[in-house]
C-alpha positions, -999 to 999 in steps of 0.1 A, spaced: 260 -517 597 295 -512 610 312 -521 642 327 -494 665 361 -499 651 349 -494 615 358 -529 604 322 -539 597 325 -567 621 316 -566 658 319 -590 688 289 -611 678 296 -612 641 280 -581 626 279 -583 588 296 -556 566 270 -535 547 265 -541 510 279 -512 490 245 -507 473 224 -511 504 205 -483 521 219 -481 556 193 -490 582 209 -472 612 216 -502 635 243 -488 657 263 -514 677 288 -505 704 300 -519 737 285 -498 766 309 -479 788 311 -496 823 300 -464 840 274 -453 814 237 -454 816 218 -463 785 214 -434 761 181 -416 759 155 -407 786 151 -429 816 119 -449 810 123 -471 841 96 -471 868 102 -447 896 107 -476 920 126 -508 909 97 -531 918 69 -509 905 44 -529 884 23 -513 857 -12 -505 867 -40 -528 857 -41 -565 853 -13 -584 835 -24 -596 801 -4 -624 786 -7 -636 750 -37 -660 747 -19 -682 721 -3 -703 749 -27 -721 773 -18 -711 809 -30 -703 844 -19 -670 861 -21 -668 898 -6 -636 913 29 -635 898 31 -672 890 23 -686 856 18 -723 849 17 -733 812 -6 -763 808 9 -777 776 45 -783 766 60 -755 744 75 -760 710 108 -740 709 130 -736 677 147 -767 667 183 -768 655 186 -770 617 214 -786 597 242 -768 580 222 -764 548 196 -743 566 224 -722 582 238 -714 548 203 -702 536 205 -675 562 176 -684 585 197 -686 616 198 -724 618 162 -727 631 135 -751 620 102 -764 632 67 -752 635 73 -715 630 40 -703 643 41 -724 675 78 -716 682 75 -678 677 43 -677 698 60 -696 726 90 -672 725 66 -642 726 48 -657 756 80 -663 775 93 -628 766 61 -612 780 64 -633 812 99 -619 816 88 -584 807 62 -584 836 85 -601 861 64 -632 863 76 -667 874 67 -691 847 67 -729 849 66 -749 817 78 -780 799 91 -783 763 84 -809 737 112 -833 729 137 -821 704 172 -808 698 169 -771 703 187 -740 690 189 -719 722 217 -695 714 193 -666 709 170 -676 737 193 -676 768 177 -645 782 143 -662 784 131 -681 815 143 -717 811 119 -747 815 113 -767 846 140 -791 855 132 -827 846 151 -860 851 173 -870 821 167 -837 803 188 -826 774 222 -811 782 214 -778 764 184 -773 788 206 -779 819 231 -754 805 204 -729 798 192 -730 834 227 -728 848 237 -698 828 204 -678 830 203 -645 847 178 -617 848 184 -588 824 206 -606 799 186 -589 770 162 -560 772 152 -528 754 143 -493 764 125 -468 743 132 -431 737 118 -405 713 122 -421 678 147 -446 689 151 -479 708 182 -490 727 189 -527 733 213 -541 759 226 -576 751 246 -596 776 238 -631 763 274 -637 754 290 -630 788 313 -615 797 309 -595 764 280 -570 762 267 -548 734 243 -518 732 223 -515 700 206 -483 689 177 -487 665 169 -452 651 161 -459 614 123 -457 608 122 -490 589 140 -508 617 118 -493 643 86 -502 625 98 -538 620 108 -540 656 74 -528 667 55 -550 643 74 -581 656 62 -574 691 35 -600 680 46 -632 664 36 -630 628 44 -645 593 71 -626 574 48 -625 544 25 -601 564 52 -575 564 59 -551 535 92 -557 517 112 -530 535 101 -544 569 110 -579 558 145 -567 550 147 -549 584 135 -581 601 164 -600 585 188 -575 598 173 -578 633 175 -616 631 212 -614 620 220 -597 653 197 -621 672 173 -593 681 145 -611 663 138 -648 658 128 -662 624 115 -698 622 99 -713 591 86 -680 578 74 -667 611 92 -640 632 91 -623 666 112 -597 684 134 -611 712 143 -582 736 116 -576 763 108 -543 778 114 -548 815 86 -535 837 103 -547 869 138 -538 879 162 -554 905 178 -536 934 202 -521 926 189 -515 891 224 -509 879 230 -546 883 217 -551 848 
């Protein structure tokens, strides 16, 4: 992977490619202010059009769905912050119950994807939220952790999302405002790993080439890896604001 300036390092710390590595086609570039995302327009014809049929959320998180409101009935376990030794091992500084954390992130991602209002609490802990700022934050509680307050204060709709074209996916990332990046995933291994990680799953369930691709996605914070489990982070937005150019 290389940055737009050819240095091998981009605004969010892209890694230079190994000389002996097969390039996986993760193109990273800042979007032009006046440009629409590349590829065909896959947005609904109306900014507030919902997909036909009932909304189906992952059953792995207990919840009640009433109209466009979701109430999660049990506190969620999000990724915890790991120590420096874990950071050096390349797992992104996350620890905790990998299955519970990635399934919780998948659930919140799908709530965001369908334009649903979700109310939930989190279990006590020191969280690593850098990659999760685009997700709906938890309900406000007295004496909550400072990182949860900051998450709520800085959250905005459309901070991270993906759009799909023929044989490629574009991802818009505005989690590090005011900077923004557009990723293009057009290598078959990256696409297959991205699609597989639509569902939270153990990395061991992926073939070796997809595990390597999952690591590359996690390095750019397009996937989350926690204790051997992984899930893709960018939602596909099914509901767009007015004007839709706002995101």
